[in-house]
C-alpha positions as CSV (number, residue, x, y, z in Angstrom):
1,M,9.4,20.7,-24.9
2,K,7.0,18.7,-27.2
3,F,8.9,15.5,-26.4
4,H,8.4,16.1,-22.6
5,N,4.7,16.9,-23.0
6,T,4.0,13.8,-25.2
7,L,5.7,11.4,-22.7
8,L,4.1,13.0,-19.7
9,Q,0.7,12.8,-21.3
10,R,1.2,9.1,-22.0
11,F,2.2,8.5,-18.4
12,K,-0.7,10.4,-17.0
13,Y,-3.1,8.5,-19.3
14,H,-1.8,5.1,-18.3
15,L,-1.6,6.2,-14.6
16,C,-5.3,7.3,-14.6
17,V,-6.6,4.2,-16.5
18,G,-4.6,1.9,-14.2
19,A,-5.8,3.7,-11.1
20,L,-9.5,3.6,-12.2
21,L,-9.3,-0.2,-12.9
22,M,-7.6,-0.9,-9.6
23,I,-10.1,1.3,-7.7
24,F,-13.2,-0.4,-9.1
25,T,-11.9,-4.0,-8.9
26,L,-10.3,-3.7,-5.5
27,S,-12.2,-1.1,-3.5
28,A,-14.8,-3.5,-2.2
29,N,-12.4,-6.1,-0.7
30,P,-13.5,-6.8,2.9
31,I,-11.4,-8.2,5.8
32,N,-10.6,-11.9,5.5
33,A,-8.5,-13.0,8.5
34,Q,-6.4,-16.1,7.9
35,S,-6.2,-17.8,11.3
36,P,-8.0,-18.0,14.7
37,A,-5.1,-16.0,16.2
38,E,-5.5,-13.3,13.7
39,L,-9.2,-13.2,14.3
40,N,-8.7,-12.9,18.0
41,W,-6.2,-10.0,17.5
42,V,-8.6,-8.2,15.1
43,K,-11.4,-8.4,17.7
44,K,-9.3,-6.7,20.4
45,H,-7.7,-3.9,18.3
46,K,-8.8,-0.9,16.3
47,A,-8.1,-1.0,12.6
48,Y,-7.0,2.7,12.7
49,P,-4.8,4.6,13.4
50,Y,-1.5,2.8,13.0
51,G,2.1,3.6,12.1
52,F,4.0,2.0,9.2
53,L,7.6,1.5,7.9
54,S,7.8,0.8,4.2
55,L,10.8,-0.5,2.2
56,Q,10.7,-0.3,-1.6
57,G,12.9,-0.9,-4.6
58,G,12.3,-0.3,-8.3
59,A,13.3,1.6,-11.4
60,Q,13.1,5.2,-12.7
61,T,13.8,7.2,-15.8
62,T,14.3,10.9,-16.5
63,L,12.5,12.5,-19.5
64,A,15.3,14.0,-21.6
65,E,15.2,15.4,-25.1
66,G,16.9,13.5,-27.9
67,I,16.7,10.0,-26.4
68,G,14.0,7.5,-25.4
69,A,13.0,7.3,-21.8
70,R,13.6,3.5,-21.9
71,K,17.4,4.1,-22.4
72,L,17.7,6.1,-19.2
73,F,16.3,3.5,-16.7
74,T,18.2,3.3,-13.4
75,P,17.6,1.6,-10.0
76,I,16.0,3.4,-7.1
77,A,15.5,2.6,-3.4
78,S,13.0,4.1,-1.0
79,V,12.3,4.1,2.8
80,S,9.2,5.6,4.3
81,L,8.0,6.2,7.9
82,G,4.3,7.1,8.1
83,Y,1.1,7.2,10.1
84,Q,-2.4,6.2,8.8
85,I,-4.6,8.6,10.7
86,N,-7.9,7.1,9.7
87,P,-9.3,5.0,6.8
88,Y,-9.1,8.0,4.5
89,I,-5.9,10.0,5.2
90,G,-2.3,9.1,5.9
91,L,1.0,11.0,6.1
92,R,4.5,9.8,5.4
93,A,8.1,11.0,5.4
94,N,9.9,9.5,2.4
95,V,13.6,9.2,1.4
96,S,14.3,7.9,-2.0
97,G,17.0,8.0,-4.7
98,W,20.3,6.4,-5.8
99,K,21.4,6.6,-9.4
100,N,20.2,8.6,-12.4
101,K,21.1,9.2,-16.0
102,G,20.9,12.1,-18.4
103,Y,21.6,12.7,-22.1
104,L,23.8,15.3,-23.6
105,A,22.6,15.9,-27.1
106,S,25.7,18.0,-28.2
107,L,28.0,15.0,-27.5
108,Q,25.3,12.3,-28.0
109,Q,26.4,10.6,-24.8
110,K,24.6,9.5,-21.6
111,Y,26.0,10.6,-18.3
112,A,25.4,9.4,-14.7
113,Y,24.8,11.3,-11.4
114,K,23.4,10.5,-8.0
115,Y,20.8,12.1,-5.9
116,V,18.4,11.7,-2.9
117,N,14.9,13.0,-2.5
118,Y,13.4,14.0,0.8
119,D,9.6,14.3,0.7
120,L,6.6,14.7,2.9
121,D,3.6,13.0,1.3
122,L,-0.1,13.0,1.8
123,L,-1.9,9.7,1.1
124,L,-5.6,9.8,0.2
125,N,-7.4,6.4,0.3
126,V,-9.6,6.4,-2.8
127,S,-11.0,3.0,-2.0
128,Q,-12.5,4.2,1.3
129,F,-13.9,7.4,-0.3
130,L,-15.7,5.3,-3.0
131,A,-16.9,2.4,-0.8
132,S,-16.4,3.1,2.9
133,S,-15.9,0.3,5.4
134,N,-14.0,-0.2,8.6
135,Y,-11.2,-2.1,6.9
136,K,-10.1,-3.5,3.5
137,N,-7.3,-5.8,2.6
138,T,-6.5,-3.9,-0.6
139,N,-6.5,-0.1,-0.9
140,V,-5.7,2.4,-3.6
141,F,-4.1,5.7,-2.5
142,L,-3.5,8.9,-4.4
143,V,-0.1,10.3,-3.5
144,G,0.9,14.0,-3.4
145,G,4.0,15.5,-1.9
146,L,6.6,18.2,-1.7
147,G,10.3,18.0,-0.8
148,I,13.9,18.6,-1.6
149,N,15.9,17.1,-4.4
150,H,19.6,16.8,-3.3
151,G,22.2,16.0,-5.9
152,I,25.3,14.4,-4.4
153,S,27.5,13.3,-7.3
154,N,28.0,14.8,-10.8
155,R,31.5,13.7,-11.7
156,Q,31.0,12.9,-15.4
157,M,29.4,16.3,-16.3
158,R,32.1,18.2,-14.4
159,Q,34.9,16.3,-16.2
160,W,33.3,17.3,-19.6
161,V,33.2,20.9,-18.5
162,A,36.7,20.9,-17.1
163,S,38.1,19.4,-20.4
164,G,36.2,21.9,-22.6
165,Q,34.0,19.3,-24.2
166,H,30.9,20.9,-23.0
167,T,29.9,24.3,-21.5
168,S,27.2,23.4,-18.9
169,T,25.0,26.1,-17.5
170,Y,25.2,24.5,-14.1
171,P,27.8,21.8,-13.5
172,W,26.9,21.4,-9.9
173,R,29.1,19.5,-7.4
174,R,26.2,19.3,-4.9
175,H,22.8,21.0,-5.1
176,A,19.4,21.3,-3.5
177,F,16.2,22.0,-5.5
178,Y,12.5,21.4,-5.0
179,N,10.7,18.2,-5.7
180,A,7.0,17.9,-6.3
181,R,5.3,14.5,-6.9
182,V,1.9,12.9,-7.7
183,G,1.2,9.3,-8.1
184,V,-0.8,6.2,-7.1
185,L,0.0,3.6,-4.5
186,V,-1.7,0.2,-4.3
187,E,-1.3,-1.7,-1.0
188,H,-2.5,-5.2,-0.1
189,A,-2.5,-6.4,3.5
190,L,-1.3,-10.0,4.0
191,T,-2.0,-9.6,7.8
192,R,-2.8,-6.6,10.0
193,H,1.0,-6.2,10.5
194,L,2.4,-6.9,7.0
195,A,1.4,-5.5,3.6
196,V,2.9,-5.5,0.0
197,N,2.6,-2.5,-2.3
198,I,3.3,-1.1,-5.7
199,E,3.7,2.6,-6.4
200,A,4.1,4.8,-9.5
201,T,4.9,8.5,-9.2
202,A,5.8,11.4,-11.5
203,N,8.3,13.8,-9.8
204,N,9.0,17.3,-11.0
205,V,12.4,18.6,-10.0
206,G,14.3,21.9,-10.5
207,D,15.3,22.8,-14.0
208,R,19.1,22.4,-13.4
209,Y,18.7,19.0,-11.8
210,N,20.4,17.4,-14.8
211,S,23.0,20.2,-15.2
212,I,21.1,21.5,-18.3
213,A,18.8,24.5,-18.2
214,N,15.7,24.0,-20.4
215,G,13.4,26.7,-19.0
216,H,11.1,24.1,-17.2
217,G,11.4,21.5,-14.5
218,D,12.7,18.1,-15.2
219,W,10.5,15.0,-14.9
220,Q,11.4,11.7,-13.1
221,I,9.1,8.7,-13.5
222,Q,9.4,6.1,-10.8
223,V,7.9,2.7,-10.3
224,L,8.5,0.8,-7.0
225,C,7.3,-2.2,-5.1
226,G,8.0,-3.3,-1.6
227,V,6.6,-4.2,1.8
228,S,5.1,-2.3,4.7
229,I,5.4,-3.2,8.4
230,R,2.4,-1.9,10.4
231,F,2.6,-1.2,14.1
232,G,1.1,0.8,17.0
233,H,-2.5,-0.4,16.7
234,K,-4.6,0.7,19.6
235,K,-6.6,-1.7,21.7
236,N,-10.4,-1.5,21.4
237,P,-12.0,-1.3,24.8
238,H,-15.5,-1.8,23.4
239,F,-14.8,-4.4,20.7
240,D,-17.6,-6.4,19.1
241,P,-16.7,-10.1,19.8
242,N,-18.3,-11.0,16.4
243,F,-16.4,-8.4,14.4
244,G,-14.9,-9.8,11.2
245,I,-15.8,-13.4,11.8
246,E,-19.6,-13.7,11.8
247,D,-19.7,-14.7,8.1
248,T,-16.7,-17.0,7.9
249,P,-17.5,-20.5,6.7
250,E,-15.5,-22.0,9.6
251,L,-17.7,-20.2,12.2
252,Q,-20.9,-21.1,10.4
253,F,-19.8,-24.8,10.4
254,E,-19.0,-24.6,14.1
255,E,-22.3,-22.9,14.9
256,V,-24.2,-25.6,12.9
257,S,-22.3,-28.4,14.5
258,T,-22.9,-26.9,18.0
259,A,-26.6,-26.5,17.3
260,L,-26.9,-30.2,16.1
261,E,-25.0,-31.4,19.2
262,E,-27.3,-29.4,21.4
263,T,-30.4,-30.7,19.6
264,E,-29.2,-34.3,19.9
265,A,-28.5,-33.8,23.6
266,V,-32.0,-32.4,24.2
267,E,-33.5,-35.3,22.4
268,E,-31.5,-37.8,24.5
269,V,-32.7,-36.0,27.7
270,E,-36.3,-36.1,26.5
271,E,-36.0,-39.8,25.6
272,A,-34.5,-40.6,28.9
273,T,-37.2,-38.6,30.7
274,A,-39.9,-40.4,28.7
275,D,-38.4,-43.8,29.6
276,D,-38.3,-42.9,33.3
277,D,-42.0,-41.8,33.1
278,E,-43.0,-45.1,31.5
279,E,-41.1,-47.1,34.1
280,E,-42.8,-45.2,36.9
281,E,-46.3,-45.7,35.3
282,E,-45.6,-49.4,35.0
283,A,-44.4,-49.7,38.6
284,S,-47.6,-47.9,39.8
285,E,-49.8,-50.2,37.7
286,E,-48.4,-53.4,39.0
287,P,-49.7,-53.0,42.6
288,A,-53.1,-52.1,41.3
289,L,-53.2,-55.3,39.2
290,A,-52.1,-57.4,42.2
291,N,-55.1,-56.1,44.2
């Protein structure tokens, strides 16, 4: 129990410190469209709401007594389908999992099993709460969710129990327990339709998840990165034609160039008009001199 608490406290500490650093350094990142086509699209569509599909891959570990967490790293994959309701709140349905490892202290051996997590997550955009604006390229989200942990393969533990090498309290073939998670997600938009992200979560699953009853839930630590595809932006019927582009250097240069051209054109017209007036005066003076 002390081992679990120590590792969990370290994870929470690093998670909080990293989140605070990311929040204060990235929260004030304004929109910065990359091309005229992107600028034109931004003018005609609302920033929120939108749907998204996220694909991620990474690594995870389970906190087990008697062995370091680094020795139990396994790969993980994740797929999410979600909806960003407004700048502050989003929802997603997440499916994640693949392989996992545990450690049996009595045999001093590691064992493998497979699982899938099905979760519904709430996403709170901390960047918007701290420094609200219509849109930011980079956002930091707090993640919280509940779901089901579904074990689908536990062959090695069952073989040990069948051979008498170990007496497991729960050598499941398949199982379903709760899964509760908290974490941090950082997302950076490359365009309004494509974003990259990195996410770290701590998942608490049922006590018998690893076929060993310890009197408390088991902890999974997951770190993933991936891409998000955004879709379903609504058109803005009352868009500001200058939204997001009024301060761009390209537009400022164009405005200055246009102003200079207009000034030069006015000066040319004035000079031509002055020349015509002089010619008319000279033409009127010539008959008078002749008389």
